[in-house]
C-alpha positions as CSV (number, residue, x, y, z in Angstrom):
1,X,157.5,55.4,149.2
2,X,155.0,53.8,146.9
3,X,151.5,55.0,146.6
4,X,150.1,51.8,148.1
5,X,152.3,52.1,151.2
6,X,151.6,55.8,151.4
7,X,147.8,55.2,151.3
8,X,148.1,52.5,154.0
9,X,150.2,54.7,156.2
10,X,147.7,57.5,155.7
11,X,144.8,55.3,156.7
12,X,146.7,54.1,159.9
13,X,147.5,57.7,160.9
14,X,143.9,58.7,160.3
15,X,142.6,55.8,162.4
16,X,145.0,56.7,165.2
17,X,144.0,60.4,165.2
18,X,140.3,59.5,165.2
19,X,140.9,57.1,168.2
20,X,142.8,59.8,170.1
21,X,140.1,62.4,169.5
22,X,137.4,59.9,170.7
23,X,139.4,59.3,173.9
24,X,139.9,63.0,174.5
25,X,136.2,63.7,174.0
26,X,135.3,60.8,176.4
27,X,137.8,62.1,179.0
28,X,136.2,65.5,178.9
29,X,132.7,63.9,179.3
30,X,133.9,61.8,182.3
31,X,135.6,64.8,184.0
32,X,132.6,67.1,183.5
33,X,134.4,69.4,181.1
34,X,132.8,71.0,178.1
35,X,134.1,70.8,174.5
36,X,133.8,73.2,171.6
37,X,133.5,72.0,168.0
38,X,132.6,73.4,164.5
39,X,129.1,72.5,163.3
40,X,127.6,74.1,160.1
41,X,130.3,76.8,160.2
42,X,129.5,77.8,163.7
43,X,131.4,77.1,166.9
44,X,129.2,75.1,169.3
45,X,130.1,74.3,172.9
46,X,128.7,71.2,174.5
47,X,128.5,70.6,178.2
48,X,129.7,67.3,179.6
49,X,126.0,66.2,179.9
50,X,125.5,66.9,176.2
51,X,128.4,64.7,175.1
52,X,127.2,61.2,174.2
53,X,129.2,58.4,175.7
54,X,131.9,56.8,173.6
55,X,130.9,53.6,171.8
56,X,133.8,51.2,172.5
57,X,133.1,49.3,169.3
58,X,133.9,52.4,167.2
59,X,137.1,54.3,166.9
60,X,135.4,57.5,165.7
61,X,133.9,59.9,168.1
62,X,130.2,60.1,168.5
63,X,130.3,63.9,168.3
64,X,130.5,65.3,164.8
65,X,133.9,66.8,164.1
66,X,134.4,69.1,161.1
67,X,137.0,67.8,158.6
């Protein structure tokens, strides 16, 4: 696989993963379930009320996810 194809495939995979994460976070919010994430090296749990709604124009989640 050439580097150009590999980079493009990597970008497509990254976009798909980000979209899936955004959908999972939104589903938790709608169902009233909490989520836990890593922020500044600490595990933080957000209740459904603390999860901001998904912006349908973006594929990335509104909640900050550690890389």
